[in-house]
All heavy atoms as a GROMACS GRO file, in nm:
protein
  553
    1THR      N    1  23.921   8.858  29.880
    1THR     CA    2  23.876   8.822  29.747
    1THR      C    3  23.747   8.744  29.771
    1THR      O    4  23.718   8.681  29.869
    1THR     CB    5  23.972   8.739  29.672
    1THR    OG1    6  23.915   8.717  29.546
    1THR    CG2    7  24.006   8.612  29.735
    2GLU      N    8  23.660   8.758  29.672
    2GLU     CA    9  23.533   8.681  29.671
    2GLU      C   10  23.546   8.558  29.568
    2GLU      O   11  23.447   8.493  29.542
    2GLU     CB   12  23.418   8.772  29.639
    2GLU     CG   13  23.392   8.865  29.759
    2GLU     CD   14  23.275   8.952  29.732
    2GLU    OE1   15  23.193   8.924  29.641
    2GLU    OE2   16  23.255   9.049  29.809
    3LEU      N   17  23.665   8.552  29.501
    3LEU     CA   18  23.682   8.443  29.404
    3LEU      C   19  23.701   8.311  29.470
    3LEU      O   20  23.752   8.301  29.585
    3LEU     CB   21  23.806   8.480  29.310
    3LEU     CG   22  23.787   8.604  29.230
    3LEU    CD1   23  23.923   8.635  29.162
    3LEU    CD2   24  23.681   8.583  29.127
    4THR      N   25  23.668   8.207  29.399
    4THR     CA   26  23.684   8.065  29.454
    4THR      C   27  23.829   8.025  29.461
    4THR      O   28  23.906   8.053  29.366
    4THR     CB   29  23.609   7.966  29.363
    4THR    OG1   30  23.465   8.002  29.361
    4THR    CG2   31  23.629   7.826  29.406
    5ILE      N   32  23.870   7.968  29.574
    5ILE     CA   33  24.005   7.917  29.589
    5ILE      C   34  23.994   7.768  29.571
    5ILE      O   35  23.918   7.701  29.633
    5ILE     CB   36  24.061   7.955  29.728
    5ILE    CG1   37  24.073   8.106  29.744
    5ILE    CG2   38  24.192   7.881  29.748
    5ILE    CD1   39  24.104   8.148  29.887
    6ALA      N   40  24.078   7.714  29.479
    6ALA     CA   41  24.067   7.567  29.441
    6ALA      C   42  24.189   7.484  29.475
    6ALA      O   43  24.170   7.366  29.479
    6ALA     CB   44  24.045   7.570  29.292
    7GLY      N   45  24.295   7.547  29.502
    7GLY     CA   46  24.417   7.466  29.529
    7GLY      C   47  24.517   7.547  29.612
    7GLY      O   48  24.518   7.668  29.621
    8GLY      N   49  24.614   7.475  29.675
    8GLY     CA   50  24.713   7.547  29.748
    8GLY      C   51  24.832   7.455  29.780
    8GLY      O   52  24.825   7.336  29.770
    9VAL      N   53  24.937   7.525  29.827
    9VAL     CA   54  25.054   7.449  29.875
    9VAL      C   55  25.116   7.526  29.991
    9VAL      O   56  25.107   7.651  29.999
    9VAL     CB   57  25.158   7.434  29.756
    9VAL    CG1   58  25.212   7.568  29.712
    9VAL    CG2   59  25.273   7.343  29.806
   10SER      N   60  25.171   7.456  30.086
   10SER     CA   61  25.231   7.524  30.207
   10SER      C   62  25.371   7.464  30.220
   10SER      O   63  25.390   7.342  30.194
   10SER     CB   64  25.149   7.510  30.328
   10SER     OG   65  25.140   7.380  30.375
   11TRP      N   66  25.461   7.542  30.276
   11TRP     CA   67  25.593   7.497  30.306
   11TRP      C   68  25.654   7.592  30.412
   11TRP      O   69  25.616   7.708  30.412
   11TRP     CB   70  25.686   7.491  30.178
   11TRP     CG   71  25.716   7.632  30.120
   11TRP    CD1   72  25.836   7.702  30.137
   11TRP    CD2   73  25.626   7.713  30.042
   11TRP    NE1   74  25.821   7.826  30.078
   11TRP    CE2   75  25.698   7.835  30.023
   11TRP    CE3   76  25.492   7.707  30.003
   11TRP    CZ2   77  25.636   7.939  29.946
   11TRP    CZ3   78  25.446   7.808  29.932
   11TRP    CH2   79  25.513   7.922  29.908
   12GLU      N   80  25.724   7.533  30.503
   12GLU     CA   81  25.783   7.618  30.612
   12GLU      C   82  25.666   7.698  30.671
   12GLU      O   83  25.570   7.650  30.715
   12GLU     CB   84  25.905   7.691  30.575
   12GLU     CG   85  26.022   7.597  30.526
   12GLU     CD   86  26.134   7.674  30.467
   12GLU    OE1   87  26.142   7.795  30.473
   12GLU    OE2   88  26.215   7.602  30.401
   13SER      N   89  25.675   7.830  30.665
   13SER     CA   90  25.574   7.915  30.718
   13SER      C   91  25.504   8.001  30.611
   13SER      O   92  25.441   8.098  30.634
   13SER     CB   93  25.631   8.013  30.825
   13SER     OG   94  25.730   8.096  30.764
   14SER      N   95  25.513   7.945  30.486
   14SER     CA   96  25.455   8.020  30.375
   14SER      C   97  25.339   7.939  30.307
   14SER      O   98  25.333   7.812  30.323
   14SER     CB   99  25.560   8.046  30.263
   14SER     OG  100  25.661   8.129  30.316
   15VAL      N  101  25.248   8.014  30.239
   15VAL     CA  102  25.130   7.956  30.176
   15VAL      C  103  25.111   8.022  30.045
   15VAL      O  104  25.133   8.144  30.027
   15VAL     CB  105  25.005   7.973  30.262
   15VAL    CG1  106  24.881   7.921  30.191
   15VAL    CG2  107  25.020   7.907  30.400
   16LEU      N  108  25.068   7.941  29.942
   16LEU     CA  109  25.035   7.995  29.810
   16LEU      C  110  24.909   7.926  29.770
   16LEU      O  111  24.896   7.807  29.775
   16LEU     CB  112  25.144   7.970  29.708
   16LEU     CG  113  25.112   8.040  29.572
   16LEU    CD1  114  25.243   8.093  29.510
   16LEU    CD2  115  25.045   7.954  29.476
   17LEU      N  116  24.799   8.005  29.752
   17LEU     CA  117  24.670   7.957  29.708
   17LEU      C  118  24.638   8.003  29.566
   17LEU      O  119  24.675   8.112  29.526
   17LEU     CB  120  24.564   8.004  29.802
   17LEU     CG  121  24.582   7.974  29.959
   17LEU    CD1  122  24.478   8.050  30.033
   17LEU    CD2  123  24.581   7.824  29.976
   18VAL      N  124  24.564   7.919  29.490
   18VAL     CA  125  24.520   7.963  29.356
   18VAL      C  126  24.371   7.943  29.341
   18VAL      O  127  24.311   7.864  29.415
   18VAL     CB  128  24.595   7.879  29.242
   18VAL    CG1  129  24.745   7.909  29.247
   18VAL    CG2  130  24.572   7.728  29.265
   19GLY      N  131  24.316   8.014  29.244
   19GLY     CA  132  24.167   7.996  29.221
   19GLY      C  133  24.127   8.048  29.088
   19GLY      O  134  24.198   8.053  28.988
   20ASN      N  135  24.003   8.094  29.086
   20ASN     CA  136  23.939   8.133  28.960
   20ASN      C  137  23.991   8.268  28.910
   20ASN      O  138  24.039   8.346  28.989
   20ASN     CB  139  23.785   8.144  28.976
   20ASN     CG  140  23.723   8.006  28.988
   20ASN    OD1  141  23.788   7.899  28.972
   20ASN    ND2  142  23.597   8.002  29.015
   21SER      N  143  23.978   8.289  28.781
   21SER     CA  144  24.014   8.416  28.716
   21SER      C  145  24.155   8.462  28.743
   21SER      O  146  24.185   8.580  28.755
   21SER     CB  147  23.913   8.525  28.765
   21SER     OG  148  23.783   8.486  28.727
   22GLY      N  149  24.257   8.367  28.749
   22GLY     CA  150  24.391   8.404  28.762
   22GLY      C  151  24.432   8.441  28.906
   22GLY      O  152  24.543   8.489  28.927
   23LEU      N  153  24.347   8.410  29.002
   23LEU     CA  154  24.376   8.446  29.144
   23LEU      C  155  24.496   8.363  29.193
   23LEU      O  156  24.494   8.245  29.193
   23LEU     CB  157  24.254   8.421  29.233
   23LEU     CG  158  24.275   8.441  29.381
   23LEU    CD1  159  24.293   8.595  29.414
   23LEU    CD2  160  24.159   8.388  29.460
   24VAL      N  161  24.592   8.442  29.254
   24VAL     CA  162  24.704   8.385  29.329
   24VAL      C  163  24.716   8.461  29.448
   24VAL      O  164  24.733   8.578  29.457
   24VAL     CB  165  24.836   8.387  29.247
   24VAL    CG1  166  24.952   8.330  29.325
   24VAL    CG2  167  24.821   8.321  29.113
   25LEU      N  168  24.716   8.389  29.572
   25LEU     CA  169  24.734   8.455  29.702
   25LEU      C  170  24.860   8.395  29.762
   25LEU      O  171  24.879   8.273  29.756
   25LEU     CB  172  24.612   8.418  29.793
   25LEU     CG  173  24.479   8.466  29.755
   25LEU    CD1  174  24.367   8.405  29.841
   25LEU    CD2  175  24.466   8.616  29.754
   26THR      N  176  24.940   8.487  29.819
   26THR     CA  177  25.063   8.440  29.886
   26THR      C  178  25.064   8.498  30.030
   26THR      O  179  25.015   8.603  30.056
   26THR     CB  180  25.193   8.485  29.813
   26THR    OG1  181  25.197   8.631  29.797
   26THR    CG2  182  25.199   8.423  29.671
   27ARG      N  183  25.130   8.416  30.121
   27ARG     CA  184  25.144   8.461  30.257
   27ARG      C  185  25.277   8.408  30.308
   27ARG      O  186  25.305   8.285  30.293
   27ARG     CB  187  25.032   8.421  30.342
   27ARG     CG  188  25.048   8.482  30.486
   27ARG     CD  189  24.934   8.455  30.574
   27ARG     NE  190  24.941   8.309  30.613
   27ARG     CZ  191  24.862   8.247  30.694
   27ARG    NH1  192  24.748   8.315  30.736
   27ARG    NH2  193  24.877   8.127  30.724
   28ASP      N  194  25.358   8.500  30.372
   28ASP     CA  195  25.477   8.457  30.439
   28ASP      C  196  25.456   8.476  30.589
   28ASP      O  197  25.415   8.581  30.632
   28ASP     CB  198  25.595   8.539  30.394
   28ASP     CG  199  25.636   8.512  30.245
   28ASP    OD1  200  25.631   8.393  30.205
   28ASP    OD2  201  25.673   8.607  30.181
   29GLY      N  202  25.481   8.359  30.660
   29GLY     CA  203  25.462   8.372  30.811
   29GLY      C  204  25.319   8.399  30.845
   29GLY      O  205  25.222   8.348  30.786
   30ASN      N  206  25.304   8.484  30.944
   30ASN     CA  207  25.167   8.519  30.998
   30ASN      C  208  25.121   8.649  30.944
   30ASN      O  209  25.017   8.695  30.983
   30ASN     CB  210  25.172   8.528  31.144
   30ASN     CG  211  25.205   8.392  31.215
   30ASN    OD1  212  25.155   8.292  31.161
   30ASN    ND2  213  25.272   8.390  31.319
   31GLY      N  214  25.184   8.699  30.836
   31GLY     CA  215  25.144   8.832  30.775
   31GLY      C  216  25.016   8.812  30.699
   31GLY      O  217  24.965   8.708  30.683
   32PRO      N  218  24.973   8.920  30.642
   32PRO     CA  219  24.847   8.920  30.560
   32PRO      C  220  24.872   8.850  30.417
   32PRO      O  221  24.987   8.844  30.372
   32PRO     CB  222  24.813   9.064  30.538
   32PRO     CG  223  24.943   9.138  30.548
   32PRO     CD  224  25.026   9.053  30.650
   33PHE      N  225  24.768   8.803  30.356
   33PHE     CA  226  24.784   8.747  30.226
   33PHE      C  227  24.803   8.863  30.128
   33PHE      O  228  24.738   8.966  30.142
   33PHE     CB  229  24.654   8.674  30.184
   33PHE     CG  230  24.663   8.532  30.238
   33PHE    CD1  231  24.587   8.499  30.356
   33PHE    CD2  232  24.713   8.430  30.163
   33PHE    CE1  233  24.584   8.365  30.399
   33PHE    CE2  234  24.718   8.299  30.208
   33PHE     CZ  235  24.646   8.266  30.324
   34GLU      N  236  24.892   8.843  30.026
   34GLU     CA  237  24.900   8.932  29.921
   34GLU      C  238  24.822   8.880  29.800
   34GLU      O  239  24.839   8.760  29.770
   34GLU     CB  240  25.046   8.950  29.872
   34GLU     CG  241  25.139   9.035  29.958
   34GLU     CD  242  25.270   9.056  29.903
   34GLU    OE1  243  25.278   9.097  29.778
   34GLU    OE2  244  25.373   9.032  29.968
   35VAL      N  245  24.751   8.961  29.730
   35VAL     CA  246  24.666   8.923  29.620
   35VAL      C  247  24.742   8.956  29.492
   35VAL      O  248  24.788   9.060  29.468
   35VAL     CB  249  24.527   8.994  29.619
   35VAL    CG1  250  24.447   8.949  29.498
   35VAL    CG2  251  24.453   8.967  29.745
   36HIS      N  252  24.756   8.849  29.399
   36HIS     CA  253  24.821   8.865  29.274
   36HIS      C  254  24.724   8.825  29.167
   36HIS      O  255  24.638   8.743  29.189
   36HIS     CB  256  24.949   8.768  29.265
   36HIS     CG  257  25.041   8.787  29.372
   36HIS    ND1  258  25.147   8.876  29.372
   36HIS    CD2  259  25.050   8.726  29.495
   36HIS    CE1  260  25.209   8.864  29.487
   36HIS    NE2  261  25.162   8.778  29.556
   37GLN      N  262  24.730   8.883  29.053
   37GLN     CA  263  24.642   8.853  28.943
   37GLN      C  264  24.730   8.796  28.828
   37GLN      O  265  24.811   8.875  28.773
   37GLN     CB  266  24.569   8.975  28.897
   37GLN     CG  267  24.465   8.945  28.783
   37GLN     CD  268  24.354   8.848  28.830
   37GLN    OE1  269  24.303   8.864  28.935
   37GLN    NE2  270  24.323   8.762  28.745
   38HIS      N  271  24.720   8.672  28.800
   38HIS     CA  272  24.798   8.613  28.689
   38HIS      C  273  24.744   8.667  28.557
   38HIS      O  274  24.630   8.674  28.541
   38HIS     CB  275  24.786   8.460  28.696
   38HIS     CG  276  24.896   8.387  28.614
   38HIS    ND1  277  24.872   8.364  28.473
   38HIS    CD2  278  25.016   8.340  28.640
   38HIS    CE1  279  24.980   8.298  28.428
   38HIS    NE2  280  25.070   8.290  28.526
   39SER      N  281  24.837   8.702  28.469
   39SER     CA  282  24.797   8.765  28.340
   39SER      C  283  24.710   8.674  28.258
   39SER      O  284  24.636   8.726  28.170
   39SER     CB  285  24.915   8.814  28.262
   39SER     OG  286  24.993   8.698  28.216
   40SER      N  287  24.722   8.544  28.274
   40SER     CA  288  24.635   8.450  28.198
   40SER      C  289  24.482   8.470  28.220
   40SER      O  290  24.401   8.449  28.133
   40SER     CB  291  24.674   8.307  28.219
   40SER     OG  292  24.637   8.273  28.347
   41GLY      N  293  24.457   8.503  28.340
   41GLY     CA  294  24.312   8.518  28.380
   41GLY      C  295  24.234   8.391  28.381
   41GLY      O  296  24.110   8.397  28.396
   42VAL      N  297  24.302   8.271  28.381
   42VAL     CA  298  24.229   8.154  28.373
   42VAL      C  299  24.193   8.098  28.512
   42VAL      O  300  24.243   8.149  28.613
   42VAL     CB  301  24.304   8.040  28.297
   42VAL    CG1  302  24.341   8.086  28.163
   42VAL    CG2  303  24.435   8.001  28.375
   43ASP      N  304  24.114   7.997  28.519
   43ASP     CA  305  24.079   7.931  28.649
   43ASP      C  306  24.185   7.826  28.681
   43ASP      O  307  24.207   7.740  28.596
   43ASP     CB  308  23.940   7.864  28.644
   43ASP     CG  309  23.820   7.965  28.621
   43ASP    OD1  310  23.848   8.089  28.650
   43ASP    OD2  311  23.713   7.921  28.586
   44PHE      N  312  24.246   7.836  28.796
   44PHE     CA  313  24.340   7.741  28.836
   44PHE      C  314  24.279   7.640  28.934
   44PHE      O  315  24.200   7.668  29.017
   44PHE     CB  316  24.462   7.807  28.906
   44PHE     CG  317  24.539   7.900  28.819
   44PHE    CD1  318  24.549   8.034  28.842
   44PHE    CD2  319  24.603   7.851  28.706
   44PHE    CE1  320  24.620   8.120  28.764
   44PHE    CE2  321  24.675   7.936  28.625
   44PHE     CZ  322  24.683   8.065  28.650
   45ALA      N  323  24.326   7.512  28.918
   45ALA     CA  324  24.275   7.408  29.002
   45ALA      C  325  24.381   7.348  29.108
   45ALA      O  326  24.342   7.296  29.206
   45ALA     CB  327  24.224   7.293  28.920
   46ARG      N  328  24.502   7.367  29.066
   46ARG     CA  329  24.617   7.316  29.154
   46ARG      C  330  24.743   7.400  29.134
   46ARG      O  331  24.765   7.455  29.032
   46ARG     CB  332  24.639   7.169  29.107
   46ARG     CG  333  24.736   7.098  29.196
   46ARG     CD  334  24.724   6.948  29.165
   46ARG     NE  335  24.826   6.879  29.246
   46ARG     CZ  336  24.802   6.801  29.349
   46ARG    NH1  337  24.676   6.778  29.379
   46ARG    NH2  338  24.898   6.741  29.416
   47VAL      N  339  24.824   7.389  29.240
   47VAL     CA  340  24.961   7.451  29.229
   47VAL      C  341  25.060   7.351  29.287
   47VAL      O  342  25.038   7.284  29.374
   47VAL     CB  343  24.964   7.585  29.317
   47VAL    CG1  344  24.928   7.561  29.462
   47VAL    CG2  345  25.093   7.657  29.305
   48ILE      N  346  25.182   7.353  29.219
   48ILE     CA  347  25.285   7.268  29.254
   48ILE      C  348  25.419   7.355  29.269
   48ILE      O  349  25.452   7.428  29.184
   48ILE     CB  350  25.315   7.163  29.144
   48ILE    CG1  351  25.193   7.082  29.118
   48ILE    CG2  352  25.435   7.078  29.180
   48ILE    CD1  353  25.189   6.996  28.998
   49ARG      N  354  25.480   7.339  29.383
   49ARG     CA  355  25.604   7.410  29.411
   49ARG      C  356  25.719   7.338  29.342
   49ARG      O  357  25.740   7.218  29.375
   49ARG     CB  358  25.624   7.428  29.557
   49ARG     CG  359  25.750   7.507  29.595
   49ARG     CD  360  25.753   7.525  29.752
   49ARG     NE  361  25.871   7.600  29.783
   49ARG     CZ  362  25.968   7.564  29.877
   49ARG    NH1  363  25.944   7.443  29.943
   49ARG    NH2  364  26.064   7.640  29.901
   50VAL      N  365  25.792   7.404  29.258
   50VAL     CA  366  25.902   7.339  29.186
   50VAL      C  367  26.039   7.374  29.248
   50VAL      O  368  26.133   7.297  29.229
   50VAL     CB  369  25.901   7.358  29.030
   50VAL    CG1  370  25.781   7.297  28.973
   50VAL    CG2  371  25.905   7.510  29.001
   51ASP      N  372  26.056   7.491  29.304
   51ASP     CA  373  26.169   7.522  29.381
   51ASP      C  374  26.135   7.643  29.474
   51ASP      O  375  26.015   7.676  29.486
   51ASP     CB  376  26.296   7.552  29.290
   51ASP     CG  377  26.282   7.677  29.205
   51ASP    OD1  378  26.218   7.775  29.242
   51ASP    OD2  379  26.330   7.661  29.086
   52GLU      N  380  26.236   7.699  29.537
   52GLU     CA  381  26.210   7.795  29.636
   52GLU      C  382  26.121   7.918  29.592
   52GLU      O  383  26.039   7.962  29.670
   52GLU     CB  384  26.342   7.855  29.695
   52GLU     CG  385  26.324   7.950  29.813
   52GLU     CD  386  26.452   7.985  29.874
   52GLU    OE1  387  26.550   7.902  29.876
   52GLU    OE2  388  26.467   8.095  29.921
   53ASP      N  389  26.142   7.956  29.473
   53ASP     CA  390  26.066   8.077  29.424
   53ASP      C  391  25.981   8.055  29.297
   53ASP      O  392  25.946   8.157  29.227
   53ASP     CB  393  26.162   8.197  29.406
   53ASP     CG  394  26.225   8.238  29.533
   53ASP    OD1  395  26.156   8.241  29.641
   53ASP    OD2  396  26.342   8.273  29.533
   54ARG      N  397  25.958   7.929  29.258
   54ARG     CA  398  25.883   7.896  29.127
   54ARG      C  399  25.775   7.800  29.156
   54ARG      O  400  25.795   7.702  29.224
   54ARG     CB  401  25.976   7.849  29.026
   54ARG     CG  402  26.088   7.938  28.979
   54ARG     CD  403  26.035   8.067  28.918
   54ARG     NE  404  26.014   8.044  28.777
   54ARG     CZ  405  25.970   8.142  28.698
   54ARG    NH1  406  25.937   8.260  28.749
   54ARG    NH2  407  25.952   8.127  28.572
   55PHE      N  408  25.662   7.824  29.094
   55PHE     CA  409  25.542   7.748  29.107
   55PHE      C  410  25.486   7.712  28.970
   55PHE      O  411  25.485   7.799  28.883
   55PHE     CB  412  25.444   7.810  29.199
   55PHE     CG  413  25.496   7.842  29.333
   55PHE    CD1  414  25.567   7.964  29.354
   55PHE    CD2  415  25.477   7.758  29.435
   55PHE    CE1  416  25.615   7.990  29.479
   55PHE    CE2  417  25.530   7.782  29.561
   55PHE     CZ  418  25.596   7.904  29.584
   56LEU      N  419  25.427   7.591  28.958
   56LEU     CA  420  25.345   7.564  28.836
   56LEU      C  421  25.203   7.566  28.881
   56LEU      O  422  25.157   7.518  28.981
   56LEU     CB  423  25.380   7.419  28.786
   56LEU     CG  424  25.524   7.403  28.739
   56LEU    CD1  425  25.544   7.258  28.696
   56LEU    CD2  426  25.563   7.497  28.626
   57LEU      N  427  25.123   7.648  28.802
   57LEU     CA  428  24.979   7.664  28.828
   57LEU      C  429  24.906   7.581  28.719
   57LEU      O  430  24.933   7.605  28.602
   57LEU     CB  431  24.943   7.803  28.819
   57LEU     CG  432  25.030   7.909  28.900
   57LEU    CD1  433  24.978   8.049  28.878
   57LEU    CD2  434  25.039   7.867  29.039
   58VAL      N  435  24.825   7.493  28.756
   58VAL     CA  436  24.758   7.404  28.655
   58VAL      C  437  24.606   7.444  28.658
   58VAL      O  438  24.538   7.461  28.758
   58VAL     CB  439  24.764   7.252  28.710
   58VAL    CG1  440  24.700   7.160  28.615
   58VAL    CG2  441  24.908   7.209  28.728
   59GLY      N  442  24.563   7.459  28.527
   59GLY     CA  443  24.423   7.498  28.510
   59GLY      C  444  24.394   7.504  28.369
   59GLY      O  445  24.444   7.432  28.284
   60GLU      N  446  24.302   7.596  28.335
   60GLU     CA  447  24.257   7.611  28.194
   60GLU      C  448  24.376   7.642  28.106
   60GLU      O  449  24.471   7.710  28.151
   60GLU     CB  450  24.153   7.727  28.181
   60GLU     CG  451  24.027   7.699  28.248
   60GLU     CD  452  23.936   7.826  28.238
   60GLU    OE1  453  23.980   7.937  28.256
   60GLU    OE2  454  23.815   7.799  28.217
   61ASP      N  455  24.377   7.591  27.986
   61ASP     CA  456  24.488   7.614  27.891
   61ASP      C  457  24.620   7.552  27.940
   61ASP      O  458  24.727   7.593  27.890
   61ASP     CB  459  24.502   7.763  27.859
   61ASP     CG  460  24.377   7.821  27.799
   61ASP    OD1  461  24.306   7.755  27.727
   61ASP    OD2  462  24.354   7.942  27.816
   62GLY      N  463  24.618   7.457  28.031
   62GLY     CA  464  24.740   7.383  28.067
   62GLY      C  465  24.815   7.440  28.186
   62GLY      O  466  24.746   7.480  28.285
   63VAL      N  467  24.941   7.448  28.178
   63VAL     CA  468  25.026   7.473  28.296
   63VAL      C  469  25.085   7.619  28.273
   63VAL      O  470  25.129   7.655  28.165
   63VAL     CB  471  25.142   7.377  28.305
   63VAL    CG1  472  25.240   7.416  28.423
   63VAL    CG2  473  25.092   7.236  28.325
   64HIS      N  474  25.077   7.695  28.381
   64HIS     CA  475  25.137   7.829  28.385
   64HIS      C  476  25.240   7.839  28.492
   64HIS      O  477  25.248   7.755  28.579
   64HIS     CB  478  25.019   7.928  28.412
   64HIS     CG  479  24.910   7.921  28.307
   64HIS    ND1  480  24.905   7.997  28.192
   64HIS    CD2  481  24.803   7.843  28.305
   64HIS    CE1  482  24.797   7.962  28.129
   64HIS    NE2  483  24.729   7.869  28.192
   65VAL      N  484  25.320   7.946  28.487
   65VAL     CA  485  25.428   7.964  28.587
   65VAL      C  486  25.394   8.085  28.663
   65VAL      O  487  25.339   8.185  28.626
   65VAL     CB  488  25.567   7.994  28.504
   65VAL    CG1  489  25.676   8.022  28.604
   65VAL    CG2  490  25.599   7.869  28.424
   66PHE      N  491  25.437   8.075  28.792
   66PHE     CA  492  25.424   8.192  28.896
   66PHE      C  493  25.557   8.186  28.972
   66PHE      O  494  25.597   8.085  29.018
   66PHE     CB  495  25.311   8.178  28.985
   66PHE     CG  496  25.297   8.302  29.079
   66PHE    CD1  497  25.227   8.412  29.039
   66PHE    CD2  498  25.354   8.289  29.209
   66PHE    CE1  499  25.222   8.518  29.120
   66PHE    CE2  500  25.341   8.397  29.290
   66PHE     CZ  501  25.279   8.516  29.251
   67PRO      N  502  25.621   8.303  28.995
   67PRO     CA  503  25.578   8.443  28.933
   67PRO      C  504  25.609   8.435  28.783
   67PRO      O  505  25.693   8.361  28.734
   67PRO     CB  506  25.666   8.536  29.008
   67PRO     CG  507  25.773   8.459  29.072
   67PRO     CD  508  25.732   8.319  29.082
   68GLU      N  509  25.535   8.526  28.718
   68GLU     CA  510  25.556   8.535  28.577
   68GLU      C  511  25.679   8.610  28.543
   68GLU      O  512  25.730   8.691  28.621
   68GLU     CB  513  25.437   8.615  28.512
   68GLU     CG  514  25.302   8.539  28.533
   68GLU     CD  515  25.191   8.612  28.473
   68GLU    OE1  516  25.166   8.612  28.350
   68GLU    OE2  517  25.115   8.668  28.548
   69LYS      N  518  25.734   8.586  28.427
   69LYS     CA  519  25.856   8.663  28.387
   69LYS      C  520  25.812   8.806  28.358
   69LYS      O  521  25.702   8.832  28.306
   69LYS     CB  522  25.910   8.606  28.258
   69LYS     CG  523  25.985   8.468  28.274
   69LYS     CD  524  26.049   8.431  28.152
   69LYS     CE  525  26.132   8.298  28.171
   69LYS     NZ  526  26.199   8.264  28.051
   70GLY      N  527  25.892   8.896  28.389
   70GLY     CA  528  25.872   9.041  28.364
   70GLY      C  529  25.903   9.069  28.213
   70GLY      O  530  25.957   8.993  28.143
   71VAL      N  531  25.852   9.185  28.178
   71VAL     CA  532  25.872   9.229  28.038
   71VAL      C  533  26.021   9.241  28.016
   71VAL      O  534  26.097   9.297  28.092
   71VAL     CB  535  25.804   9.363  28.011
   71VAL    CG1  536  25.833   9.415  27.877
   71VAL    CG2  537  25.655   9.350  28.039
   72GLY      N  538  26.069   9.180  27.903
   72GLY     CA  539  26.205   9.189  27.869
   72GLY      C  540  26.293   9.073  27.927
   72GLY      O  541  26.416   9.077  27.910
   73ASP      N  542  26.230   8.983  28.008
   73ASP     CA  543  26.313   8.883  28.065
   73ASP      C  544  26.334   8.764  27.964
   73ASP      O  545  26.406   8.668  27.997
   73ASP     CB  546  26.239   8.821  28.178
   73ASP     CG  547  26.249   8.911  28.304
   73ASP    OD1  548  26.326   9.007  28.302
   73ASP    OD2  549  26.177   8.888  28.402
   74GLY      N  550  26.280   8.769  27.849
   74GLY     CA  551  26.300   8.665  27.742
   74GLY      C  552  26.219   8.546  27.768
   74GLY      O  553  26.228   8.440  27.762
   0.00000   0.00000   0.00000
């Protein structure tokens, strides 16, 4: 990506980075980064890990969740 990376969190052998325009990058172990696009499209400044598979992304328009709920998840 050529977008700005502004925040990140690491645990065990995993990494999650956030940045501009809804950018979310994830990596498990030594594998390649996976690029995700948060539907909000906002600029993120920080990420906080709340449990094994849930993160709070802080940026424009407040706090967002990653991963996002799928359609029909309520």
